[in-house]
mmCIF file as gemmi writes it, N, C-alpha and C atoms, coordinates in Angstrom:
data_model
loop_
_atom_site.group_PDB
_atom_site.id
_atom_site.type_symbol
_atom_site.label_atom_id
_atom_site.label_alt_id
_atom_site.label_comp_id
_atom_site.label_asym_id
_atom_site.label_entity_id
_atom_site.label_seq_id
_atom_site.pdbx_PDB_ins_code
_atom_site.Cartn_x
_atom_site.Cartn_y
_atom_site.Cartn_z
_atom_site.occupancy
_atom_site.B_iso_or_equiv
_atom_site.pdbx_formal_charge
_atom_site.auth_seq_id
_atom_site.auth_asym_id
_atom_site.pdbx_PDB_model_num
ATOM 1 N N . UNK Axp A 1 ? 116.134 109.06 66.122 1 0 ? 1 A 1
ATOM 2 C CA . UNK Axp A 1 ? 114.704 108.755 66.133 1 0 ? 1 A 1
ATOM 3 C C . UNK Axp A 1 ? 114.005 109.586 65.052 1 0 ? 1 A 1
ATOM 4 N N . UNK Axp A 2 ? 113.271 108.924 64.208 1 0 ? 2 A 1
ATOM 5 C CA . UNK Axp A 2 ? 112.568 109.633 63.132 1 0 ? 2 A 1
ATOM 6 C C . UNK Axp A 2 ? 111.317 110.322 63.673 1 0 ? 2 A 1
ATOM 7 N N . UNK Axp A 3 ? 110.795 111.253 62.892 1 0 ? 3 A 1
ATOM 8 C CA . UNK Axp A 3 ? 109.588 111.969 63.318 1 0 ? 3 A 1
ATOM 9 C C . UNK Axp A 3 ? 108.4 111.011 63.413 1 0 ? 3 A 1
ATOM 10 N N . UNK Axp A 4 ? 108.37 109.992 62.55 1 0 ? 4 A 1
ATOM 11 C CA . UNK Axp A 4 ? 107.282 109.011 62.585 1 0 ? 4 A 1
ATOM 12 C C . UNK Axp A 4 ? 107.295 108.256 63.915 1 0 ? 4 A 1
ATOM 13 N N . UNK Axp A 5 ? 108.478 107.809 64.332 1 0 ? 5 A 1
ATOM 14 C CA . UNK Axp A 5 ? 108.596 107.104 65.611 1 0 ? 5 A 1
ATOM 15 C C . UNK Axp A 5 ? 108.239 108.035 66.768 1 0 ? 5 A 1
ATOM 16 N N . UNK Axp A 6 ? 108.67 109.284 66.671 1 0 ? 6 A 1
ATOM 17 C CA . UNK Axp A 6 ? 108.375 110.269 67.714 1 0 ? 6 A 1
ATOM 18 C C . UNK Axp A 6 ? 106.867 110.44 67.881 1 0 ? 6 A 1
ATOM 19 N N . UNK Axp A 7 ? 106.142 110.539 66.766 1 0 ? 7 A 1
ATOM 20 C CA . UNK Axp A 7 ? 104.686 110.689 66.826 1 0 ? 7 A 1
ATOM 21 C C . UNK Axp A 7 ? 104.033 109.449 67.415 1 0 ? 7 A 1
ATOM 22 N N . UNK Axp A 8 ? 104.541 108.279 67.085 1 0 ? 8 A 1
ATOM 23 C CA . UNK Axp A 8 ? 103.987 107.041 67.646 1 0 ? 8 A 1
ATOM 24 C C . UNK Axp A 8 ? 104.165 107.009 69.159 1 0 ? 8 A 1
ATOM 25 N N . UNK Axp A 9 ? 105.373 107.352 69.608 1 0 ? 9 A 1
ATOM 26 C CA . UNK Axp A 9 ? 105.657 107.355 71.047 1 0 ? 9 A 1
ATOM 27 C C . UNK Axp A 9 ? 104.814 108.406 71.759 1 0 ? 9 A 1
ATOM 28 N N . UNK Axp A 10 ? 104.7 109.583 71.162 1 0 ? 10 A 1
ATOM 29 C CA . UNK Axp A 10 ? 103.913 110.665 71.756 1 0 ? 10 A 1
ATOM 30 C C . UNK Axp A 10 ? 102.446 110.267 71.875 1 0 ? 10 A 1
ATOM 31 N N . UNK Axp A 11 ? 101.898 109.677 70.808 1 0 ? 11 A 1
ATOM 32 C CA . UNK Axp A 11 ? 100.501 109.247 70.838 1 0 ? 11 A 1
ATOM 33 C C . UNK Axp A 11 ? 100.285 108.149 71.871 1 0 ? 11 A 1
ATOM 34 N N . UNK Axp A 12 ? 101.241 107.223 71.97 1 0 ? 12 A 1
ATOM 35 C CA . UNK Axp A 12 ? 101.133 106.151 72.957 1 0 ? 12 A 1
ATOM 36 C C . UNK Axp A 12 ? 101.151 106.721 74.369 1 0 ? 12 A 1
ATOM 37 N N . UNK Axp A 13 ? 102.048 107.674 74.609 1 0 ? 13 A 1
ATOM 38 C CA . UNK Axp A 13 ? 102.143 108.31 75.919 1 0 ? 13 A 1
ATOM 39 C C . UNK Axp A 13 ? 100.84 109.034 76.27 1 0 ? 13 A 1
ATOM 40 N N . UNK Axp A 14 ? 100.288 109.797 75.319 1 0 ? 14 A 1
ATOM 41 C CA . UNK Axp A 14 ? 99.028 110.509 75.551 1 0 ? 14 A 1
ATOM 42 C C . UNK Axp A 14 ? 97.893 109.527 75.807 1 0 ? 14 A 1
ATOM 43 N N . UNK Axp A 15 ? 97.877 108.428 75.062 1 0 ? 15 A 1
ATOM 44 C CA . UNK Axp A 15 ? 96.851 107.401 75.209 1 0 ? 15 A 1
ATOM 45 C C . UNK Axp A 15 ? 96.886 106.794 76.608 1 0 ? 15 A 1
ATOM 46 N N . UNK Axp A 16 ? 98.096 106.444 77.084 1 0 ? 16 A 1
ATOM 47 C CA . UNK Axp A 16 ? 98.253 105.855 78.417 1 0 ? 16 A 1
ATOM 48 C C . UNK Axp A 16 ? 97.893 106.877 79.492 1 0 ? 16 A 1
ATOM 49 N N . UNK Axp A 17 ? 98.384 108.121 79.339 1 0 ? 17 A 1
ATOM 50 C CA . UNK Axp A 17 ? 98.11 109.173 80.314 1 0 ? 17 A 1
ATOM 51 C C . UNK Axp A 17 ? 96.607 109.431 80.415 1 0 ? 17 A 1
ATOM 52 N N . UNK Axp A 18 ? 95.932 109.469 79.258 1 0 ? 18 A 1
ATOM 53 C CA . UNK Axp A 18 ? 94.494 109.692 79.205 1 0 ? 18 A 1
ATOM 54 C C . UNK Axp A 18 ? 93.749 108.615 79.987 1 0 ? 18 A 1
ATOM 55 N N . UNK Axp A 19 ? 94.138 107.345 79.8 1 0 ? 19 A 1
ATOM 56 C CA . UNK Axp A 19 ? 93.484 106.251 80.51 1 0 ? 19 A 1
ATOM 57 C C . UNK Axp A 19 ? 93.795 106.282 82.007 1 0 ? 19 A 1
ATOM 58 N N . UNK Axp A 20 ? 95.013 106.673 82.372 1 0 ? 20 A 1
ATOM 59 C CA . UNK Axp A 20 ? 95.351 106.786 83.795 1 0 ? 20 A 1
ATOM 60 C C . UNK Axp A 20 ? 94.492 107.853 84.466 1 0 ? 20 A 1
ATOM 61 N N . UNK Axp A 21 ? 94.279 108.975 83.786 1 0 ? 21 A 1
ATOM 62 C CA . UNK Axp A 21 ? 93.441 110.047 84.33 1 0 ? 21 A 1
ATOM 63 C C . UNK Axp A 21 ? 92.016 109.545 84.544 1 0 ? 21 A 1
ATOM 64 N N . UNK Axp A 22 ? 91.455 108.856 83.553 1 0 ? 22 A 1
ATOM 65 C CA . UNK Axp A 22 ? 90.093 108.333 83.647 1 0 ? 22 A 1
ATOM 66 C C . UNK Axp A 22 ? 89.995 107.31 84.776 1 0 ? 22 A 1
ATOM 67 N N . UNK Axp A 23 ? 90.969 106.393 84.835 1 0 ? 23 A 1
ATOM 68 C CA . UNK Axp A 23 ? 90.945 105.351 85.866 1 0 ? 23 A 1
ATOM 69 C C . UNK Axp A 23 ? 91.065 105.946 87.262 1 0 ? 23 A 1
ATOM 70 N N . UNK Axp A 24 ? 91.946 106.917 87.44 1 0 ? 24 A 1
ATOM 71 C CA . UNK Axp A 24 ? 92.128 107.516 88.763 1 0 ? 24 A 1
ATOM 72 C C . UNK Axp A 24 ? 90.862 108.267 89.185 1 0 ? 24 A 1
ATOM 73 N N . UNK Axp A 25 ? 90.224 108.972 88.253 1 0 ? 25 A 1
ATOM 74 C CA . UNK Axp A 25 ? 88.966 109.663 88.56 1 0 ? 25 A 1
ATOM 75 C C . UNK Axp A 25 ? 87.876 108.655 88.892 1 0 ? 25 A 1
ATOM 76 N N . UNK Axp A 26 ? 87.828 107.558 88.129 1 0 ? 26 A 1
ATOM 77 C CA . UNK Axp A 26 ? 86.837 106.507 88.334 1 0 ? 26 A 1
ATOM 78 C C . UNK Axp A 26 ? 86.981 105.896 89.729 1 0 ? 26 A 1
ATOM 79 N N . UNK Axp A 27 ? 88.224 105.575 90.124 1 0 ? 27 A 1
ATOM 80 C CA . UNK Axp A 27 ? 88.462 104.998 91.444 1 0 ? 27 A 1
ATOM 81 C C . UNK Axp A 27 ? 88.167 106.008 92.546 1 0 ? 27 A 1
ATOM 82 N N . UNK Axp A 28 ? 88.476 107.28 92.312 1 0 ? 28 A 1
ATOM 83 C CA . UNK Axp A 28 ? 88.197 108.315 93.308 1 0 ? 28 A 1
ATOM 84 C C . UNK Axp A 28 ? 86.694 108.417 93.562 1 0 ? 28 A 1
ATOM 85 N N . UNK Axp A 29 ? 85.901 108.363 92.515 1 0 ? 29 A 1
ATOM 86 C CA . UNK Axp A 29 ? 84.439 108.416 92.648 1 0 ? 29 A 1
ATOM 87 C C . UNK Axp A 29 ? 83.934 107.196 93.414 1 0 ? 29 A 1
ATOM 88 N N . UNK Axp A 30 ? 84.469 106.02 93.087 1 0 ? 30 A 1
ATOM 89 C CA . UNK Axp A 30 ? 84.064 104.787 93.781 1 0 ? 30 A 1
ATOM 90 C C . UNK Axp A 30 ? 84.421 104.871 95.264 1 0 ? 30 A 1
ATOM 91 N N . UNK Axp A 31 ? 85.64 105.329 95.567 1 0 ? 31 A 1
ATOM 92 C CA . UNK Axp A 31 ? 86.069 105.431 96.963 1 0 ? 31 A 1
ATOM 93 C C . UNK Axp A 31 ? 85.215 106.435 97.725 1 0 ? 31 A 1
ATOM 94 N N . UNK Axp A 32 ? 84.89 107.562 97.109 1 0 ? 32 A 1
ATOM 95 C CA . UNK Axp A 32 ? 84.031 108.557 97.753 1 0 ? 32 A 1
ATOM 96 C C . UNK Axp A 32 ? 82.66 107.949 98.036 1 0 ? 32 A 1
ATOM 97 N N . UNK Axp A 33 ? 82.129 107.2 97.075 1 0 ? 33 A 1
ATOM 98 C CA . UNK Axp A 33 ? 80.84 106.537 97.258 1 0 ? 33 A 1
ATOM 99 C C . UNK Axp A 33 ? 80.893 105.529 98.397 1 0 ? 33 A 1
ATOM 100 N N . UNK Axp A 34 ? 81.988 104.774 98.486 1 0 ? 34 A 1
ATOM 101 C CA . UNK Axp A 34 ? 82.157 103.793 99.557 1 0 ? 34 A 1
ATOM 102 C C . UNK Axp A 34 ? 82.215 104.486 100.917 1 0 ? 34 A 1
ATOM 103 N N . UNK Axp A 35 ? 82.966 105.6 101.008 1 0 ? 35 A 1
ATOM 104 C CA . UNK Axp A 35 ? 83.085 106.32 102.274 1 0 ? 35 A 1
ATOM 105 C C . UNK Axp A 35 ? 81.73 106.894 102.695 1 0 ? 35 A 1
ATOM 106 N N . UNK Axp A 36 ? 80.975 107.428 101.749 1 0 ? 36 A 1
ATOM 107 C CA . UNK Axp A 36 ? 79.655 107.976 102.058 1 0 ? 36 A 1
ATOM 108 C C . UNK Axp A 36 ? 78.727 106.858 102.526 1 0 ? 36 A 1
ATOM 109 N N . UNK Axp A 37 ? 78.865 105.683 101.924 1 0 ? 37 A 1
ATOM 110 C CA . UNK Axp A 37 ? 78.035 104.536 102.306 1 0 ? 37 A 1
ATOM 111 C C . UNK Axp A 37 ? 78.372 104.084 103.732 1 0 ? 37 A 1
ATOM 112 N N . UNK Axp A 38 ? 79.68 104.084 104.066 1 0 ? 38 A 1
ATOM 113 C CA . UNK Axp A 38 ? 80.11 103.679 105.405 1 0 ? 38 A 1
ATOM 114 C C . UNK Axp A 38 ? 79.665 104.697 106.45 1 0 ? 38 A 1
ATOM 115 N N . UNK Axp A 39 ? 79.696 105.99 106.101 1 0 ? 39 A 1
ATOM 116 C CA . UNK Axp A 39 ? 79.267 107.029 107.032 1 0 ? 39 A 1
ATOM 117 C C . UNK Axp A 39 ? 77.746 107.094 107.046 1 0 ? 39 A 1
């Protein structure tokens, strides 16, 4: 594997991980809001 391919894979992994973190936080906030609304 060349260094160029390694950087592409690393950037792709960071990009996906970054979006997963944002999405999980986003859903957590929505769920907390829903629970507060139900209570």
